[in-house]
N, C-alpha and C positions, 0 to 999 in steps of 0.2 A: 504494500500500500504506500502510495506517495503522499496523498493528502485527501482531506475531506472536501467535497464539492458543494454539498448542500442537501436539501431534502425537498420532497414533494408531498402531496397528500397521502401517498401510499408507501413512501419509503425514503431512505436516505442513500446518497451516492458518494462513492469514493473513486479516486483515480488510482489505478493499479498498473504495474509494469510487468509484462511477460518478459522475463529475462532471457528466455530461450530465443524468442522471436525479436526481442528488442523493440516491442511495440507497446504503446500505452492504450489502455481500455478503461471504460467507465463500468463500474460494478454497482448495481442498484440492489439494495437489500429491502425485502418487504418488511416494513416497520411503520404501521399507521401512526399518524400524529396522536391519536387517541387509542390507548391500549384496549379499551372496551370494545373497539370496532375491529379488533384483530380477526375474529372469526367471520364476522359479517363481510369484511372487505377482501378476504382472501380470494374469493372468486373473481373480484376485479383484477387482482394481481395476476392470476392465471390467465384471465382474458386478455390482459395487456400483452402477455407473451404470445398468445395465439394471433392477436391482431398484428403484432410487429413482424411475425414470420410470414405474413401474407403480403407485406408491402416491400417494394424495391424501387426506390426513386432517389435521384441525386439530392433532393431537398428534404429528405426524411431520414432521420437517424437509423443506422443499421443495427440489427441484433445479431450476435454471433453464437451465443450459447445461453443456456439457463439451467438452474439447479433448483429442484423443488423438494421441500421437506414437509409434507402435509401433516405428519404426526406432531410437528412443532409449530404448524401454521406459519411457516416462513419459507424463504427462497431467495434466489439471486438471479439477476439478469446481467449478462456480459454484453456490453454495447460499444459502439464506435465512440471514440473520444473526439469532441469538437473543440479545437483550440481557438476560442473566440470569445465573443461577448453577447449579451442579450441584444435584441433588435434595437432597443432604445439607446443603449450605451454605444453601439456600433454607429448608429446614424448621427449621434452627436459629433463624431469626428469624421464621418464620411457622408455628410448630408447630400452630396451630389449623387449618391448611389440609391437614394430613396425609391426612385422609380424601378430600378433594377431589382431591388429587394422585394418590392411589391409584386413584380412580375413573377419572380421565383416562387413566392409564397402562394400566389394564385395558382401557379402550375402544380404545386404540391397538393393543394386541396382539390384541384380538378382531377388529379390522379386518384385521390381517395374517393371522390364522388364516383368515378368510373368503376371503382372496386367496391362500392357500397359500404364504405367505412366512414364512421364519424369519429372525430377527435374528441370533441365535447369538453375541451378545457383550453380554449383559446385565450392566451394572456401573454404579456411581454416576456416573462421568464421562460416560457416554453418555446420561444423562437430564438435560436442562436444564429449568429453570423460568424463564420470562420474568418481567419485572418486574411484569406484571399477573396472574401466577399461572397462566399457560398452560404445560402440560407439552409438551416437545418431545423426542421420541426421535431420537437422531442416530447417526451412524457405522454405515452398513450395509456396511462393508468385508468382513465375513464373512457377509453376508446370503445367503439362498438361496431361490430359487423352486423349490418341490417339485411333483412330478407329482400329478395328481388321485388316483392310487391310493396316494400317500403314501410318498415316498422317505425312510425314517427313518435312513439310513446316516450315521453321524457321520464327516464327512470332514475335520475340522480338530481340532487339539488346542491349546487356549489355557491360559494360566496362570490357573486359576480362583481366586477370592478367598474361596471357601467350600468346604465339603465337597461332593464331586461326588455326583450321584444314582446309584442302582443301575443305571440303563439304560446308563451309560457303559461298564460292564464288558462289555456285549453290543454295543458299538460303535454305540449308538443315540442320536439326538438328534431330538426332534420338538416339537410345541407343548406337550405335557405337560412337557417339559424346561424350556421357557421359563417355564411356570407355576411350576415349582420355583424357578428363579433369581430371579424377581420376588418370590416369597414370602420367599426368604432375604435379598434386598436390604432389604425392609421390616423383616424380623425383625432385621437388623443395625442398622438405624436406630433401632428401638425399644429395642434393647439398650443402645445408646449414650445414647439419650434418657432412659432410666429413671434413669441415674446423673447426667446433666448438665443437659439443657435441656427435655426434653419434659414438659409439664404437662397435656396434653390426652389423655384416654383415646382410644385408637384403636378405633373401633367395629367394625373388621373383623378383630380379633385371632383370632376363632374360624375365620375363613376362611383366615388365614395358616397355622393349624395343619394344615389339610388340603392346602394348596398345597405345604407343605414336607416332605411325607412322602417318605422316601428311596425307598420302593418305589412305582413308578408305579401299581401296582394299587390302592393306597390313596389316591391323589392324585385331584384333579379331572381329568376326562377331557378337558376343553376350556375355553377362555376363555368360551364361551357358558354353560357350566355355572357358572363362577365368577360371571358377571354375574347369572344367575338367583338364585344364593344371596345376592348382595349386596342385591338388591331384596327378597328374602323374609326378610331377617334380622329378629330380634326377633319371630319368629312372624307375619311379614307386615306389610304396610302398615297393616292395620286396627288392630293393637295399638299401633303407634307414634303414630298420629294419631287424634284424636277423630272421631266421625261428622260433626260440623259442619265440621271442618278438611278432611276428605276430600271433603265435598260442595263446599266452596269451591274446592278444587283442581280437581275434576272439571268444575265449571261453567266455570272459566277455561280449562283445557286443551282442552276440547271446542270452545270458541269459537276458540281459537288454531289448532287443527288444521283446523277448518272454513273458516277464512279463507285457507288456503294451497292452491294448486293443485299447484305443483312447486317444488323447490329445486335450484339449480345444484350440481353436484358440488364446486365450489370454495368454496362457502359454509361459514363456520365458526360455531361457537357462541361467544358471549362468555363468557370464562372467569371474569371478575370479577363476583361477585354484587352487590357494592355499585354497580357501574355499571348493572346491570339494574334494581336498585331505584330508583336516581336517575332513570333514564329513564322508568320507569313512573310515578314521582311527578310528573314534568313533564307527562306525558300526562294524568294525572288532573286536575291543576290547570288545564290548558288546556281541559278538557271539563267542569269542575265544574258548570256551569249547564245542561248538556245531559243528556238521557236516555241517549244512546248516544255512544260515542267516534266522532267525525266522520271520522277517518282511521285505519283499521285498521292501515295500514302503520306508524304510529308505535309500536304495540305490538309488531309483529313485529320491528322493528329493535332492540328491547331485548334480543332473544334471538339474532337471526341477523345475521351480518356477511358480506354477500355478496349475490348476485343470487337472486331467486326470483319466482314469479308468485303473485299473490293476488287475491282477489275484492274489488273496490273498492265495498263497501257496508257501511253501519253495522250490524254484528251484535253488537258488544261493548257490553253494558250497562255504564254507569258504576258501577253498584252491584257488579257482578261484579268489575270492575277494582279498586274500592276494597277489597272484602273480601279479594281475593287479595293485594293489596299489603300490607294490614295483617297477613295471615298470614305473608307472607314476611319482614316486618320484625321480627316478635315471636316467631317460633317457635324461634329459636336456631340456632347454626351447624350442628349435626347434622341437624336436621329441614329446614332451608332447603337444605342440600346435597342431601338426598334428594329434595326437591321439584324442584330443578333437574335432577337425574339422571333423574327420571321424565318431566319435560317434554322433555328431549333424546331420551329413548327414544321418546316419542310422535312427535316430529319426525322421528326416523330412519325412521319407517314411511312418510313422505311420499315420493312418487316423486322420485328424483334424476335430473337431466338434464345432459348435457354442455353446456359453454358453446359457443354457436354465434356465430361472428363476425358483426358487423352487415353487413359488406361482403365480397363475394367477392374473393379475391386472384387477379388475372388471370395466374397461372402455376402 
């Protein structure tokens, strides 16, 4: 054990070091804040493990192992360690990243929505940002897998940090409720920032207005609808970018998508734009005297971290790479974030495949 990290409603966490692997992990022990609830909440702890094993997304904390001791009503979860800060503390020193953080969080909840999973404990301390700007949603202690037909029954009562939405009076909690709480969370960050530290205009303010409607009838119906509105803001992509900029983007992304066959489910997107720009610059310099980029994989690696299958043939014109790189470097934070969002959206359409071990295990 290296140090204590804190506690949540269902347990306390410590940072541990696996000396054999040289890797740090977070270990969560089941220990409710009220010992009288130990028996009652044990099922929530077991459910947290089940939910976490069903998710695999770059913006959601990973689980590696678990240990249950039902005779003592306790257990442990071994998870990914995120070296970073809470969403609020991160944005105080990286206020220019607020739109990118919002986009990643919406993408995480859109994934949960597609897999019929509710988090049910949306608050600042449960959203961490790593040192390289990657959002990580943590603490699924009150998470829930819902039936396909939609079990909207509100089965837990937490001390909420903001006004509760109208559906609570009917005992209801669903994905629309999560939309409300994420909207209120960013609304609270912006309210603090307007007085203290936020100097960047948040381009999704008009989306927050609809996310935070008390009446769900006037709120976004799904995270899919939220994402559609994010892409269509400012009266669509055409109005934000010039014809030439859009042409440059399309030429690049069409080549990128055409070069990929499949992507493994465990692959992640690089969250830091500066890293992507730096890698693309290196590729361009290495192929400066060529007509085509000689190794397409060098470009793919600038966007994807993980395993994938690609076509090993030179299809990327160096002119296309040069023009896109210039666009990415000069279009500003707002437009470059939107470029990356659109590229990731196109990559999301490529077939995802489970990781297959290279060797069969003989048992």
